[in-house]
Backbone as ProteinMPNN parsed JSONL, in Angstrom:
{"seq_chain_A": "MAQITFADFENVDIRVGTIVGVEPFPEARKPAFKLRIDFGPQIGMKKSSAQITKHYVAEQLLGRQVAAVVNFPPRQIGPFMSEVLTLGFPDAEGGVVLIGPDLDVPNGGKLF", "coords_chain_A": {"N_chain_A": [[5.625, 24.813, 68.069], [2.363, 24.863, 66.773], [-0.368, 22.966, 68.087], [-2.32, 20.419, 66.471], [-5.524, 19.122, 65.475], [-6.916, 15.768, 65.397], [-8.539, 15.614, 63.195], [-7.357, 17.562, 61.568], [-4.965, 16.235, 60.91], [-6.034, 14.084, 59.47], [-6.753, 15.373, 57.146], [-4.46, 15.598, 55.663], [-3.278, 13.837, 53.078], [-1.391, 11.202, 52.963], [0.317, 8.928, 51.104], [1.586, 5.716, 49.997], [3.873, 4.901, 47.435], [5.437, 3.477, 44.5], [8.546, 4.137, 43.078], [8.873, 4.494, 39.689], [10.101, 5.735, 37.63], [12.958, 7.737, 36.959], [14.581, 10.736, 36.385], [17.243, 12.985, 35.555], [17.286, 16.4, 36.719], [18.302, 18.96, 35.522], [17.619, 21.649, 35.263], [16.694, 22.529, 37.698], [17.04, 24.652, 40.599], [18.442, 23.719, 42.856], [20.29, 20.657, 43.119], [18.428, 17.934, 41.842], [16.035, 15.265, 41.257], [13.671, 14.223, 38.774], [10.858, 12.477, 39.512], [8.785, 9.653, 38.763], [6.01, 8.265, 40.119], [4.219, 5.419, 41.103], [1.101, 5.182, 42.394], [-0.811, 3.24, 42.581], [-4.038, 1.873, 41.419], [-6.18, 3.602, 42.189], [-5.174, 6.229, 42.556], [-3.109, 6.511, 40.704], [-0.375, 7.306, 38.426], [1.991, 9.708, 39.403], [3.901, 12.771, 39.31], [6.96, 14.015, 40.714], [9.248, 16.391, 41.989], [12.353, 15.984, 43.467], [14.768, 16.765, 45.847], [17.099, 14.924, 46.272], [19.604, 14.073, 45.613], [21.993, 13.916, 47.019], [22.211, 11.567, 48.561], [21.285, 9.511, 46.931], [21.274, 7.646, 43.849], [19.992, 7.328, 40.526], [19.568, 4.596, 39.815], [19.299, 3.227, 42.27], [16.94, 4.192, 43.194], [14.822, 3.351, 41.597], [12.045, 1.258, 41.818], [11.845, 1.531, 44.536], [9.845, 2.01, 47.426], [8.087, 4.864, 48.531], [6.918, 7.521, 50.699], [4.416, 10.004, 50.22], [2.828, 13.222, 50.086], [-0.253, 13.486, 48.672], [-2.332, 15.219, 48.206], [-1.801, 17.932, 47.851], [-1.99, 20.948, 45.89], [-0.84, 20.892, 42.444], [2.539, 21.957, 41.751], [4.482, 24.302, 40.112], [7.768, 23.858, 39.182], [10.31, 25.324, 37.955], [10.58, 24.255, 34.64], [8.979, 22.084, 35.146], [6.123, 20.306, 36.328], [5.292, 19.523, 39.488], [3.488, 17.071, 41.141], [3.07, 15.762, 43.559], [4.278, 15.711, 46.975], [7.171, 14.332, 47.833], [8.306, 12.617, 50.67], [10.764, 13.088, 53.264], [13.494, 13.036, 55.654], [15.847, 15.42, 57.042], [19.384, 14.859, 56.994], [22.306, 15.19, 59.147], [23.7, 17.165, 57.791], [21.785, 18.346, 56.25], [21.019, 17.02, 53.953], [18.557, 15.152, 52.141], [16.873, 12.309, 53.388], [15.012, 9.712, 52.324], [11.692, 8.611, 53.296], [9.845, 5.628, 53.866], [7.957, 2.545, 53.745], [9.218, -0.291, 55.634], [8.718, -2.812, 54.8], [7.273, -4.397, 51.9], [4.304, -2.912, 50.744], [0.916, -2.508, 49.508], [0.712, -0.317, 46.704], [-0.56, 2.98, 47.038], [-1.582, 2.799, 49.563], [-2.795, 4.346, 52.514], [-1.352, 6.493, 54.923], [-1.736, 6.081, 58.383]], "CA_chain_A": [[4.745, 24.521, 66.96], [0.963, 24.771, 67.184], [-0.975, 21.639, 68.074], [-3.404, 20.236, 65.517], [-6.497, 18.103, 65.858], [-6.849, 14.563, 64.579], [-9.19, 15.963, 61.919], [-6.335, 18.236, 60.757], [-4.085, 15.181, 60.408], [-6.76, 13.311, 58.463], [-6.83, 16.157, 55.908], [-3.224, 15.421, 54.914], [-3.381, 12.517, 52.461], [-0.057, 10.658, 52.752], [0.184, 7.597, 50.505], [2.804, 5.036, 49.585], [3.952, 4.601, 46.01], [6.699, 2.915, 44.034], [9.216, 4.94, 42.055], [8.99, 3.723, 38.447], [10.883, 6.504, 36.682], [13.859, 8.731, 37.549], [15.33, 11.498, 35.387], [17.929, 14.149, 36.111], [16.541, 17.663, 36.616], [19.374, 19.96, 35.487], [17.074, 23.012, 35.332], [16.355, 22.871, 39.085], [18.018, 25.52, 41.275], [19.265, 22.822, 43.664], [20.304, 19.337, 42.472], [17.18, 17.206, 42.067], [15.56, 14.297, 40.277], [12.254, 14.153, 38.43], [10.401, 11.126, 39.814], [7.454, 9.198, 38.409], [5.672, 7.364, 41.224], [2.966, 4.681, 40.924], [0.317, 5.123, 43.626], [-1.873, 2.25, 42.45], [-5.129, 2.19, 40.491], [-7.068, 4.684, 42.635], [-4.519, 7.53, 42.401], [-2.372, 6.464, 39.446], [0.993, 7.801, 38.331], [2.172, 11.131, 39.728], [5.27, 13.271, 39.158], [7.478, 14.758, 41.852], [10.634, 16.843, 41.977], [12.896, 15.661, 44.787], [16.173, 17.14, 46.057], [17.61, 13.755, 46.986], [20.795, 13.608, 44.902], [23.137, 13.736, 47.924], [22.294, 10.195, 49.061], [20.699, 8.526, 46.027], [21.461, 7.685, 42.404], [18.759, 6.888, 39.867], [19.407, 3.138, 39.817], [18.849, 2.715, 43.56], [15.592, 4.703, 43.469], [13.821, 2.576, 40.85], [11.457, 0.16, 42.576], [11.768, 1.854, 45.964], [8.582, 2.584, 47.895], [8.245, 6.116, 49.263], [5.702, 8.18, 51.17], [4.248, 11.321, 49.61], [1.551, 13.915, 50.248], [-0.858, 13.456, 47.337], [-3.457, 16.14, 48.046], [-1.416, 19.323, 47.632], [-2.16, 21.307, 44.483], [0.408, 20.807, 41.69], [3.424, 23.114, 41.919], [5.428, 24.486, 39.018], [9.16, 23.994, 39.605], [10.963, 25.561, 36.668], [9.755, 23.757, 33.534], [8.392, 20.807, 35.57], [4.974, 20.389, 37.227], [5.353, 18.512, 40.534], [2.11, 16.782, 41.553], [3.046, 15.26, 44.934], [5.448, 16.046, 47.788], [7.842, 13.133, 48.331], [8.698, 12.94, 52.042], [12.031, 12.633, 53.8], [14.043, 13.759, 56.808], [17.2, 15.899, 56.781], [20.48, 14.297, 57.769], [23.002, 16.208, 59.938], [24.151, 18.244, 56.909], [20.648, 18.868, 55.502], [20.654, 16.168, 52.817], [17.274, 14.476, 52.368], [16.798, 10.854, 53.497], [13.617, 9.353, 52.046], [10.98, 7.71, 54.201], [8.97, 4.668, 53.216], [7.767, 1.35, 54.582], [10.356, -1.204, 55.651], [8.253, -4.014, 54.116], [6.423, -4.046, 50.767], [2.871, -2.721, 50.977], [0.273, -2.149, 48.239], [0.75, 1.085, 46.31], [-1.788, 3.719, 47.305], [-1.961, 2.688, 50.969], [-2.838, 5.634, 53.221], [-0.719, 6.539, 56.239], [-2.629, 6.388, 59.523]], "C_chain_A": [[3.321, 24.342, 67.498], [0.471, 23.325, 67.135], [-2.085, 21.611, 67.038], [-4.36, 19.184, 66.061], [-6.295, 16.869, 64.99], [-7.488, 14.816, 63.226], [-8.209, 16.689, 60.999], [-5.412, 17.201, 60.118], [-4.753, 14.394, 59.294], [-6.868, 14.051, 57.132], [-5.562, 16.06, 55.069], [-3.215, 13.985, 54.394], [-1.97, 12.031, 52.09], [-0.214, 9.214, 52.293], [1.55, 7.023, 50.174], [2.728, 4.748, 48.089], [5.324, 4.057, 45.681], [7.277, 3.79, 42.93], [9.439, 4.059, 40.821], [9.781, 4.477, 37.376], [11.711, 7.559, 37.396], [14.607, 9.408, 36.408], [16.093, 12.605, 36.094], [17.08, 15.398, 35.894], [17.558, 18.806, 36.62], [18.876, 21.403, 35.591], [16.735, 23.45, 36.759], [17.446, 23.749, 39.699], [18.979, 24.727, 42.151], [19.226, 21.45, 42.999], [19.077, 18.507, 42.849], [16.974, 16.158, 40.982], [14.096, 14.585, 39.981], [11.848, 12.697, 38.659], [9.025, 10.884, 39.218], [7.124, 8.093, 39.407], [4.304, 6.747, 40.969], [2.274, 4.547, 42.276], [-0.864, 4.169, 43.513], [-3.037, 2.751, 41.619], [-6.02, 3.366, 40.91], [-6.477, 6.073, 42.36], [-3.732, 7.607, 41.098], [-0.945, 6.96, 39.565], [1.023, 9.294, 38.619], [3.644, 11.481, 39.569], [5.665, 14.065, 40.399], [8.909, 15.191, 41.567], [11.171, 16.601, 43.382], [14.387, 15.981, 44.839], [16.857, 16.061, 46.896], [18.912, 13.235, 46.385], [22.002, 13.394, 45.804], [23.33, 12.268, 48.304], [21.862, 9.126, 48.069], [21.154, 8.743, 44.59], [20.22, 7.037, 41.79], [18.524, 5.386, 40.007], [18.898, 2.609, 41.154], [17.454, 3.211, 43.93], [14.512, 3.88, 42.766], [13.358, 1.38, 41.67], [11.319, 0.416, 44.06], [10.392, 2.43, 46.301], [8.864, 3.803, 48.761], [6.883, 6.616, 49.719], [5.636, 9.566, 50.54], [2.881, 11.889, 49.976], [0.954, 14.037, 48.852], [-1.993, 14.46, 47.151], [-3.068, 17.611, 48.126], [-1.742, 19.674, 46.189], [-0.819, 21.17, 43.751], [1.204, 22.102, 41.821], [4.422, 23.152, 40.773], [6.825, 24.708, 39.585], [9.972, 24.111, 38.316], [10.057, 25.069, 35.555], [8.95, 22.497, 33.885], [7.228, 21.046, 36.522], [5.03, 19.22, 38.209], [3.952, 18.326, 41.105], [1.981, 16.285, 42.987], [4.315, 15.7, 45.638], [6.014, 14.748, 48.361], [8.495, 13.481, 49.665], [10.043, 12.341, 52.443], [12.413, 13.456, 55.018], [15.432, 14.264, 56.452], [18.228, 15.133, 57.616], [21.183, 15.45, 58.493], [23.48, 17.388, 59.094], [23.016, 18.813, 56.057], [20.28, 18.083, 54.26], [19.401, 15.375, 53.14], [17.433, 12.96, 52.357], [15.331, 10.48, 53.358], [13.014, 8.497, 53.156], [10.049, 6.827, 53.386], [8.836, 3.456, 54.107], [8.997, 0.447, 54.541], [10.003, -2.586, 55.098], [7.382, -3.572, 52.946], [4.966, -3.965, 51.198], [2.236, -2.342, 49.644], [0.394, -0.646, 47.96], [-0.601, 1.742, 46.551], [-2.227, 3.642, 48.748], [-1.822, 4.032, 51.669], [-2.167, 5.502, 54.589], [-1.775, 6.834, 57.3], [-1.89, 6.14, 60.804]], "O_chain_A": [[3.116, 23.741, 68.552], [0.851, 22.56, 66.249], [-2.714, 22.63, 66.754], [-4.032, 18.451, 66.994], [-5.595, 16.915, 63.978], [-7.027, 14.287, 62.215], [-8.218, 16.466, 59.789], [-5.112, 17.281, 58.926], [-4.119, 14.071, 58.29], [-7.055, 13.418, 56.093], [-5.579, 16.402, 53.887], [-3.153, 13.034, 55.173], [-1.428, 12.398, 51.048], [-0.797, 8.385, 52.992], [2.541, 7.748, 50.081], [1.675, 4.402, 47.554], [6.257, 4.161, 46.477], [6.588, 4.139, 41.971], [10.1, 3.023, 40.893], [10.094, 3.912, 36.328], [11.232, 8.205, 38.328], [15.197, 8.736, 35.562], [15.642, 13.112, 37.121], [16.25, 15.439, 34.986], [17.665, 19.538, 37.604], [19.641, 22.289, 35.97], [16.512, 24.637, 36.996], [18.624, 23.614, 39.366], [20.175, 25.014, 42.193], [18.223, 21.107, 42.372], [18.732, 18.392, 44.025], [17.638, 16.161, 39.945], [13.372, 15.12, 40.821], [12.429, 11.788, 38.066], [8.194, 11.791, 39.169], [7.858, 7.113, 39.53], [3.345, 7.452, 40.656], [2.782, 3.892, 43.186], [-1.822, 4.283, 44.278], [-3.043, 3.895, 41.165], [-6.561, 4.056, 40.046], [-7.202, 6.989, 41.974], [-3.695, 8.658, 40.457], [-0.379, 7.025, 40.656], [0.18, 10.048, 38.134], [4.519, 10.621, 39.674], [4.832, 14.699, 41.046], [9.687, 14.443, 40.974], [10.533, 16.964, 44.37], [15.164, 15.533, 43.996], [17.152, 16.264, 48.074], [19.286, 12.086, 46.618], [22.958, 12.742, 45.386], [24.457, 11.778, 48.365], [22.053, 7.939, 48.335], [21.39, 9.873, 44.165], [19.497, 6.295, 42.454], [17.405, 4.955, 40.287], [18.141, 1.639, 41.178], [16.85, 2.708, 44.877], [13.408, 3.733, 43.289], [14.169, 0.59, 42.154], [10.734, -0.397, 44.776], [9.847, 3.237, 45.548], [9.755, 3.787, 49.611], [5.843, 6.201, 49.209], [6.66, 10.223, 50.349], [1.91, 11.153, 50.153], [1.568, 14.616, 47.955], [-2.562, 14.552, 46.064], [-3.91, 18.454, 48.436], [-1.769, 18.786, 45.338], [0.234, 21.316, 44.373], [0.644, 23.187, 41.979], [5.114, 22.172, 40.496], [7.044, 25.63, 40.371], [10.277, 23.108, 37.671], [8.88, 25.426, 35.521], [8.31, 21.911, 33.012], [7.319, 21.884, 37.419], [4.841, 18.068, 37.821], [3.302, 19.292, 41.504], [0.903, 16.373, 43.575], [5.311, 16.024, 44.992], [5.423, 14.14, 49.254], [9.158, 14.51, 49.785], [10.407, 11.243, 52.021], [11.751, 14.434, 55.365], [16.134, 13.636, 55.66], [17.987, 14.803, 58.777], [20.697, 16.581, 58.454], [23.648, 18.491, 59.614], [23.261, 19.683, 55.221], [19.323, 18.438, 53.573], [19.2, 14.967, 54.284], [18.04, 12.393, 51.449], [14.502, 10.881, 54.175], [13.714, 7.765, 53.855], [9.534, 7.236, 52.345], [9.527, 3.349, 55.12], [9.727, 0.418, 53.55], [10.88, -3.436, 54.943], [6.809, -2.484, 52.987], [4.463, -4.828, 51.917], [2.939, -1.898, 48.736], [0.207, 0.183, 48.851], [-1.65, 1.146, 46.304], [-3.157, 4.347, 49.139], [-0.857, 4.765, 51.449], [-2.385, 4.531, 55.313], [-2.605, 7.728, 57.132], [-2.447, 6.332, 61.885]]}, "name": "protein", "num_of_chains": 1, "seq": "MAQITFADFENVDIRVGTIVGVEPFPEARKPAFKLRIDFGPQIGMKKSSAQITKHYVAEQLLGRQVAAVVNFPPRQIGPFMSEVLTLGFPDAEGGVVLIGPDLDVPNGGKLF"}
């Protein structure tokens, strides 16, 4: 993989937000949820499609803090417009495991 500069890293705006809404996304090609994430007063509420149904159910996602890239352009996913990329790592079988802070932090905090 090519090396990047610190300036390149600074151009990726990764923020923390709290999941405040979860809906099934039956129209998605792969099983997914529609998420509504609160990124605080500066960024506000954003929507994201996330293929995280292998390890999570809606009830355990509500109130969870997650990391997301907030400065990608919106992306149409079927009938849904995803505004941020919610971040995770693949498990051994490729299922997504979300990443987020291990302690509560203010919504909108920038990763550095």
